[in-house]
C-alpha positions in Angstrom: -15.4 31.0 30.7 -15.2 29.2 27.3 -14.1 25.6 27.4 -11.1 24.7 25.3 -11.6 21.8 22.9 -8.8 19.2 23.0 -7.6 18.7 19.5 -5.3 16.3 17.5 -3.1 17.6 14.6 -2.4 15.1 11.9 0.3 15.7 9.2 0.3 13.7 5.9 1.9 11.5 5.0 1.6 9.8 8.5 4.3 7.3 7.5 7.0 8.9 5.5 9.3 7.2 3.0 8.5 3.8 1.4 5.4 2.7 3.3 3.0 1.6 0.5 -0.2 -0.4 0.4 -1.5 0.4 3.9 -4.1 -1.9 5.5 -5.4 -1.2 9.0 -7.8 -2.4 11.6 -9.1 -1.4 15.0 -7.2 -3.7 17.4 -9.9 -4.0 20.1 -7.8 -6.0 22.6 -5.1 -3.3 22.5 -7.6 -0.4 22.1 -5.5 1.0 19.2 -5.2 1.2 15.4 -2.9 -1.3 13.8 -1.5 -0.7 10.3 0.7 -2.9 8.1 2.5 -2.0 4.9 4.2 -3.8 2.0 7.9 -4.2 2.4 9.0 -5.9 -0.9 12.4 -7.6 -0.5 13.3 -6.0 2.8 13.9 -8.0 6.0 12.5 -7.7 8.6 9.3 -7.2 6.6 5.6 -6.3 6.9 6.1 -3.6 9.5 3.2 -3.1 11.8 2.7 0.4 13.3 0.1 1.2 16.0 -1.6 4.4 17.1 -4.5 5.4 19.4 -5.1 8.8 17.8 -4.1 8.3 14.0 -1.6 11.1 14.3 1.2 9.5 16.2 2.6 6.1 15.2 5.1 3.7 16.7 6.4 0.4 15.4 4.9 -2.6 17.2 7.0 -5.1 15.3 7.5 -6.8 12.0 5.4 -9.8 11.0 8.2 -11.3 8.9 11.5 -12.0 10.7 14.6 -13.6 9.2 13.3 -17.1 9.6 9.9 -16.3 8.1 11.6 -14.6 5.2 13.6 -17.7 4.4 10.3 -19.8 4.4 8.8 -17.1 2.1 11.7 -17.4 -0.3 12.4 -13.6 0.1 16.2 -14.1 -0.7 15.2 -15.2 -4.2 12.8 -12.3 -5.3 13.7 -10.0 -8.1 13.9 -6.2 -8.0 10.5 -4.7 -7.0 9.4 -8.2 -5.9 8.7 -9.6 -2.5 5.9 -8.8 -0.1 3.0 -7.1 -1.9 -0.2 -5.5 -0.6 -1.0 -7.2 2.8 -4.4 -7.1 4.4 -4.5 -7.1 8.2 -7.7 -8.3 10.0 -8.9 -10.2 13.1 -10.4 -13.5 12.0 -11.9 -15.9 14.6 -10.0 -14.2 17.4 -6.6 -14.4 15.6 -4.6 -11.7 14.0 -4.3 -12.6 10.3 -2.3 -11.1 7.4 -3.1 -12.2 3.9 -0.3 -11.3 1.4 1.5 -12.2 -1.8 5.2 -12.7 -2.2 5.8 -11.8 -5.9 8.5 -12.2 -8.5 10.2 -15.2 -6.8 13.0 -16.7 -9.0 12.0 -20.3 -8.3 14.9 -21.6 -10.4 17.3 -19.7 -8.3 15.7 -21.1 -5.2 16.0 -24.6 -6.5 19.6 -24.1 -7.4 20.3 -22.8 -3.9 18.9 -26.0 -2.4 15.5 -24.9 -1.2 13.4 -28.0 -0.6 11.1 -29.0 -3.5 8.0 -29.0 -1.3 8.4 -25.3 -0.5 9.0 -24.4 -4.1 6.0 -26.3 -5.2 3.8 -24.7 -2.5 4.9 -21.3 -3.6 4.2 -22.2 -7.2 0.8 -23.8 -6.5 -0.3 -20.7 -4.5 1.2 -18.1 -6.9 3.0 -16.8 -3.9 -0.2 -16.1 -1.9 -0.1 -16.9 1.8 -1.6 -16.4 5.3 0.3 -15.7 8.5 -1.4 -15.6 11.9 -0.6 -14.7 15.5 -2.3 -14.5 18.9 -0.7 -11.1 19.6 -0.1 -8.3 17.2 3.6 -8.2 18.3 3.9 -11.9 17.4 5.2 -14.4 17.1 3.7 -14.9 13.7 3.0 -18.5 12.5 3.2 -19.7 8.9 3.3 -19.2 6.1 0.2 -21.1 5.1 0.4 -21.2 1.3 -3.0 -20.8 -0.3 -3.1 -23.6 -2.9 -5.3 -22.5 -5.9 -5.0 -18.8 -5.2 -4.5 -16.8 -8.3 -3.3 -13.2 -8.7 -2.2 -10.6 -6.1 -3.5 -8.3 -3.4 -5.5 -10.7 -1.3 -8.2 -9.7 1.2 -9.5 -11.7 4.1 -13.1 -11.1 5.3 -15.2 -12.7 8.0 -19.0 -12.2 7.4 -21.8 -12.2 9.9 -22.6 -15.9 9.4 -19.1 -16.9 10.3 -18.1 -17.5 6.7 -14.5 -16.4 5.8 -13.7 -15.2 2.3 -10.4 -15.0 0.4 -10.7 -12.3 -2.3 -8.1 -11.0 -4.7 -7.4 -9.7 -8.2 -6.2 -11.6 -11.3 -5.8 -10.8 -15.0 -9.3 -11.3 -16.6 -9.7 -14.8 -18.0 -11.5 -13.4 -21.1 -10.3 -9.8 -21.2 -12.3 -7.3 -23.3 -9.3 -4.9 -23.3 -5.6 -4.8 -22.4 -5.0 -4.5 -18.7 -8.5 -5.7 -17.6 -8.5 -7.6 -14.3 -11.2 -9.3 -12.3 -11.8 -9.6 -8.6 -12.7 -13.0 -7.4 -13.7 -14.5 -4.1 -13.9 -18.0 -2.5 -14.7 -19.2 0.9 -11.6 -20.4 2.9 -11.3 -22.6 6.0 -9.7 -20.4 8.8 -8.5 -23.5 10.6 -6.6 -25.1 7.7 -6.4 -22.1 5.4 -7.5 -24.1 2.4 -10.0 -22.8 -0.2 -13.4 -24.4 0.0 -15.5 -25.7 -2.8 -19.1 -24.5 -2.9 -22.1 -26.6 -4.0 -25.3 -26.0 -6.0 -27.7 -28.0 -8.2 -25.1 -28.0 -11.0 -22.3 -29.4 -8.8 -19.2 -28.0 -7.2 -17.6 -24.7 -8.1 -14.7 -22.7 -6.8 -14.0 -19.0 -7.5 -16.8 -16.4 -8.0 -15.9 -13.3 -10.0 -17.3 -10.3 -8.2 -16.1 -7.4 -10.3 -14.3 -6.6 -13.5 -13.7 -2.8 -13.3 -15.8 0.3 -13.0 -16.1 1.3 -16.7 -15.2 0.7 -20.3 -11.4 0.2 -20.6 -11.0 0.3 -16.8 -7.7 -1.3 -16.0 -6.1 -2.9 -13.0 -9.1 -3.3 -10.6 -7.0 -4.5 -7.7 -6.4 -4.2 -4.0 -9.9 -5.4 -3.1 -11.4 -5.1 0.4 -14.8 -6.3 1.6 -16.6 -4.7 4.5 -19.9 -5.4 6.2 -21.8 -2.3 7.3 -25.3 -3.2 8.5 -27.2 -5.2 6.0 -24.7 -4.2 3.2 -21.4 -5.6 2.0 -19.2 -3.0 0.4 -16.4 -3.8 -2.0 -13.6 -1.2 -2.5 -11.0 -1.6 -5.2 -8.1 0.4 -6.6 -8.2 1.1 -10.3 -6.0 2.6 -13.0 -2.7 1.1 -11.9 -0.5 2.4 -9.1 0.7 5.4 -11.0 -0.8 8.7 -12.2 -4.2 7.3 -13.0 -4.6 5.6 -9.7 -8.0 5.8 -8.0 -10.3 4.1 -5.5 -13.8 2.8 -6.4 -16.7 1.7 -4.1 -19.4 -0.8 -4.8 -22.0 -2.6 -2.6 -24.6 -5.2 -2.4 -27.5 -5.8 0.0 -26.7 -9.0 1.8 -28.6 -9.1 5.1 -28.1 -12.9 5.5 -24.5 -13.0 4.3 -22.5 -12.6 1.2 -22.9 -16.3 0.2 -26.7 -16.2 0.3 -26.6 -13.0 -1.7 -24.5 -14.7 -4.4 -26.9 -17.7 -4.5 -29.9 -15.4 -4.7 -28.6 -13.5 -7.6 -27.5 -16.7 -9.4 -31.0 -18.2 -8.9 -32.8 -15.1 -10.2 -30.5 -14.7 -13.2 -30.8 -18.4 -14.1 -34.6 -18.2 -14.0 -34.5 -15.0 -16.2 -32.0 -16.4 -18.6 -29.5 -13.6 -17.8 -27.0 -15.6 -15.8 -23.5 -14.1 -16.2 -21.1 -16.2 -18.1 -18.5 -17.9 -15.9 -14.8 -17.4 -16.9 -14.2 -21.2 -16.5 -16.3 -24.3 -16.1 -15.6 -24.7 -12.4 -16.2 -21.0 -11.6 -19.1 -18.6 -11.3 -19.6 -14.9 -12.1 -22.0 -12.3 -10.6 -20.9 -9.6 -13.1 -23.3 -9.8 -16.1 -24.8 -7.4 -18.6 -28.2 -7.6 -16.9 -27.5 -9.2 -13.6 -24.7 -8.2 -11.2 -24.3 -8.5 -7.5 -22.3 -5.3 -6.7 -23.5 -1.9 -7.9 -21.1 1.0 -7.9 -21.4 4.4 -6.4 -22.3 6.8 -9.2 -19.9 9.3 -7.8 -16.9 7.1 -8.3 -14.0 7.4 -7.9 -14.3 7.8 -4.2 -10.7 8.9 -3.9 -8.1 10.1 -6.5 -5.8 12.9 -7.4 -5.7 12.1 -11.1 -8.0 15.0 -12.0 -5.8 17.6 -10.3 -3.1 17.6 -13.0 0.6 17.0 -13.0 1.3 20.1 -11.0 -0.2 18.5 -7.9 2.5 17.5 -5.5 0.9 14.3 -4.3 0.1 11.8 -7.1 -0.8 8.1 -7.6 -3.4 8.2 -4.8 -5.3 5.0 -4.2 -5.0 1.5 -2.8 -7.2 2.4 0.2 -8.6 0.7 3.3 -11.5 1.8 5.5 -11.4 1.9 9.3 -13.9 2.7 12.0 -12.3 4.1 15.1 -14.7 3.8 18.1 -14.0 7.3 19.2 -12.7 9.2 16.1 -15.2 7.7 13.6 -14.5 6.6 10.0 -11.2 7.0 8.3 -9.4 5.9 5.1 -5.7 5.1 4.7 -4.2 5.1 1.2 -1.0 5.4 -0.6 0.3 8.4 -2.5 3.6 9.6 -4.0 5.1 12.9 -3.3 6.6 14.1 -6.6 9.8 16.2 -6.6 10.0 19.1 -9.0 13.3 19.0 -10.9 15.0 21.6 -13.1 15.6 19.3 -16.1 13.3 16.2 -15.8 9.9 17.4 -14.7 8.5 15.9 -11.5 10.0 12.7 -10.2 9.3 10.4 -7.3 12.3 9.3 -5.1 10.5 8.2 -2.0 8.2 5.6 -3.4 4.6 5.3 -2.1 3.8 6.6 1.3 0.8 6.3 3.8 -1.8 9.1 3.9 -5.0 9.2 5.9 -8.2 11.2 5.6 -11.5 11.4 7.6 -14.6 9.9 6.0 -18.3 10.8 6.0 -21.2 8.7 4.9 -23.7 10.5 2.8 -26.9 10.1 0.7 -28.1 12.3 -2.1 -30.8 14.6 -0.7 -33.1 13.8 -3.6 -33.3 11.9 -6.9 -33.9 14.1 -9.9 -37.0 13.4 -11.8 -39.1 15.4 -14.3 -42.3 13.8 -12.8 -41.7 14.1 -9.1 -44.1 12.5 -6.6 -42.1 14.0 -3.7 -38.8 13.1 -2.3 -37.7 9.5 -3.0 -37.9 7.2 -0.1 -34.9 5.3 1.0 -34.2 2.6 3.6 -33.8 4.1 7.0 -30.9 1.6 7.7 -29.0 2.5 4.5 -25.5 3.7 5.4 -25.1 5.6 2.1 -21.7 6.0 0.4 -18.3 7.1 1.8 -16.9 10.5 0.9 -13.8 12.4 2.1 -14.9 14.7 5.0 -14.4 18.5 4.6 -15.7 18.9 1.1 -12.3 19.2 -0.5 -12.5 15.9 -2.3 -8.7 15.3 -1.9 -6.1 14.6 0.7 -5.1 17.4 3.0 -1.5 18.1 4.2 -2.7 18.8 7.7 -5.9 18.0 9.6 -7.1 19.2 13.0 -9.7 17.1 14.6 -11.7 17.1 17.9 -9.9 14.6 20.2 -13.2 13.5 21.7 -15.1 12.4 18.6 -12.9 13.0 15.5 -14.9 15.9 14.2 -12.9 17.7 11.5 -12.2 21.2 12.7 -9.7 22.5 10.2 -7.5 21.3 7.3 -4.8 22.7 5.1 -4.6 21.8 1.4 -1.1 22.5 0.2 2.3 21.1 -0.6 3.8 18.5 1.8 7.1 20.4 2.2 9.6 19.2 4.9 13.1 18.1 5.2 15.0 15.5 7.2 18.5 14.4 8.3 19.8 10.8 8.0 22.8 10.1 10.1 24.9 7.5 8.2 28.1 8.1 10.2 27.9 4.6 11.7 26.2 1.4 10.4 22.5 1.2 11.0 21.3 -1.4 13.5 18.4 -3.7 12.7 15.9 -3.9 15.4 14.2 -0.6 15.9 12.3 -0.8 12.6 13.9 2.1 10.9 16.6 -0.1 9.5 16.0 -2.9 7.0 18.3 -5.2 5.0 18.6 -5.5 1.2 21.4 -7.4 -0.6 23.2 -7.8 2.7 23.5 -4.1 3.5 21.5 -2.5 6.2 19.3 0.3 4.9 17.0 3.0 6.2 14.1 4.4 4.3 14.8 7.9 2.9 12.0 9.9 4.7 12.0 13.1 2.6 13.1 14.2 -0.9 14.8 17.3 0.8 17.3 15.4 2.9 20.8 15.7 4.3 22.8 12.5 4.7 25.6 12.7 7.2 28.5 10.6 5.7 31.1 8.8 7.8 34.7 10.2 7.9 35.8 7.0 6.1 33.3 4.7 4.5 30.6 4.4 1.8 27.1 5.7 1.8 24.7 4.0 -0.7 21.4 5.3 -2.0 19.5 2.4 -3.5 16.5 2.4 -5.7 17.1 -1.1 -7.0 20.0 -3.3 -8.1 20.6 -1.3 -11.3 19.9 2.2 -9.9 22.3 3.0 -7.0 24.4 5.9 -5.9 27.5 5.1 -3.9 29.6 7.9 -2.2 32.9 6.9 -0.6 35.0 9.1 1.6 38.6 8.6 2.9 39.2 11.9 4.6 41.0 13.4 1.5 38.6 12.8 -1.4 35.1 11.7 -2.3 34.6 9.0 -4.9 31.1 8.5 -6.3 29.4 6.2 -8.8 25.9 6.3 -10.1 24.3 3.2 -11.7 21.6 4.1 -14.2 20.4 0.9 -15.7 23.2 -0.6 -17.9 25.2 2.6 -17.8 27.4 4.0 -15.0 28.7 7.5 -14.2 31.4 8.1 -11.7 33.8 10.8 -10.5 36.3 11.8 -7.8 36.8 15.2 -6.1 39.3 16.2 -3.4 38.1 17.5 -0.1 39.3 21.1 0.2 42.4 21.3 2.4 41.8 23.0 5.7 38.0 22.9 5.2 36.4 22.2 8.6 33.4 19.9 9.0 32.1 16.6 7.6 31.1 15.3 4.2 27.4 15.5 3.6 25.0 14.7 0.8 22.2 17.3 0.3 19.3 15.9 -1.8 17.1 18.6 -3.2 15.2 19.0 -6.5 16.5 15.8 -8.0 20.2 16.7 -7.4 22.7 15.4 -4.8 25.2 18.0 -3.7 28.4 16.9 -2.0 29.3 19.5 0.6 31.6 19.9 3.6 29.8 21.5 6.5 29.8 21.5 10.3 26.1 20.8 10.7 23.1 19.6 8.8 21.7 23.2 9.0 24.8 24.6 7.4 24.8 22.0 4.7 21.9 23.6 2.9 24.0 26.8 2.2 27.5 25.3 2.0 29.2 25.4 -1.5 29.1 22.1 -3.3 32.3 20.3 -4.2 30.3 18.1 -6.6 26.8 18.1 -8.0 25.2 14.8 -9.2 22.0 14.5 -11.2 20.2 11.6 -9.4 17.2 11.3 -11.7 18.0 7.7 -12.4 17.2 6.9 -8.7 13.5 7.9 -9.3 10.7 5.5 -9.7 10.0 6.9 -13.2 13.5 6.2 -14.4 13.9 2.8 -12.7 10.5 1.5 -13.6 10.0 -0.1 -10.2 7.7 0.0 -7.3 10.0 0.9 -4.4 11.5 4.1 -2.9 15.1 5.1 -2.2 16.9 3.5 0.7 20.0 4.9 2.5 22.7 2.4 3.6 26.2 2.7 5.0 29.4 0.6 5.0 31.8 2.2 7.5 
């Protein structure tokens, strides 16, 4: 008799709809994976999902509740502002999230009576903060504003010597081209969450620049994460901007005694050789020089991207990744991607925003180093982990993965379009509390999970599809007619159509191929074939037209 292998089937994206910027960790106390996403202006915010098999996810809670959102000044953020790119880690036995609240209108906050101390703390930290908890489900404490932080996309990393590092990206102080950024790090006190000055023979210094981009004219090196694997510290950064040129790069340095000693060693050697990298500012240091640099890149970079697949590829903008080691299922990467919707008149557009995808990871070395004068195979360190690559040899994200439930071995995968459809029941107001519903501008919303979607409208009430404050579709029903209005920036289109007399069924919106068809049908299944009483071109609700970072939300006023 042949034993049957227990398997796990994973379908990408694992979190559908607007779940961008994933960061995850193995939650050892809970024996599960924990994953957090950006949530922008939505409250509750920073949703945390958990899974023990990477395939099936449930909401454990939100790190930012209404009270925390007030302290973070979320009511005063502009469109596509709010909570950006969190990093979730365990630091000194505490659950910690490092994050940025971006695009705060501080003048509006002051006019609304927010206390000056909170406004100044947000300003001095450029919106960067830490929150912490003793349990993943909360309660979460904070925010602890990080005075002196600069930029976005913070990472928090605890090294083997107990040192904790705050790392993030900022615009380059001395850019060599437009869009160049630099990744900097600085030790931080995990008790007070204050950045620490370091000391050497020349005095005190603060930030150390670790990286400035992979190549010439490399733009937007961001979303940094540091990892210790054996004697090596790896740095992973997104690059190319969170759009069609998005990618993920890997670098590393040998640091058996810790990242700090490795920085000091390189600085000392470079100073003695006269090749010390130029610091961006007098009170800073750099380990990215022409002849001396701390981190060296994988020559196969990018580690992850879809930009080489062309615009016909359904999943675009792949990057902003985070590595994870599951004790049973091995190494994995989580990243964001955008499913593009083919439209008849406007090309491919994104309505869902950025979603969370996963892929298994292998670590590999080149079998040999090419040389015209070979003296046999090149020797390498026996403890060298090598470089991460996507498992399976496809070099891209798969739609479906089948893995061995015992050890995570990849058994099968399907590379193909992520085609599916969903139903959103908006016949009664959504209730905040289960995680599927969020608030924006006082209305309760739910993430649109698919670009092929049926929205069930209330008999009397208004359904709103929101991309941002200037790009919104409202559809109101009163039992006799349907009134609709579409905001497209400074312009507005609207119309009214009667509901056919004697027509049985309910009013529904069918989203497909960048169009919204208003139909009357008895069920969501029938809605796909029911004749439309109105057809609305909803291209203005796409990310490409609105120019923002978010995805469509569905709300209801009944």
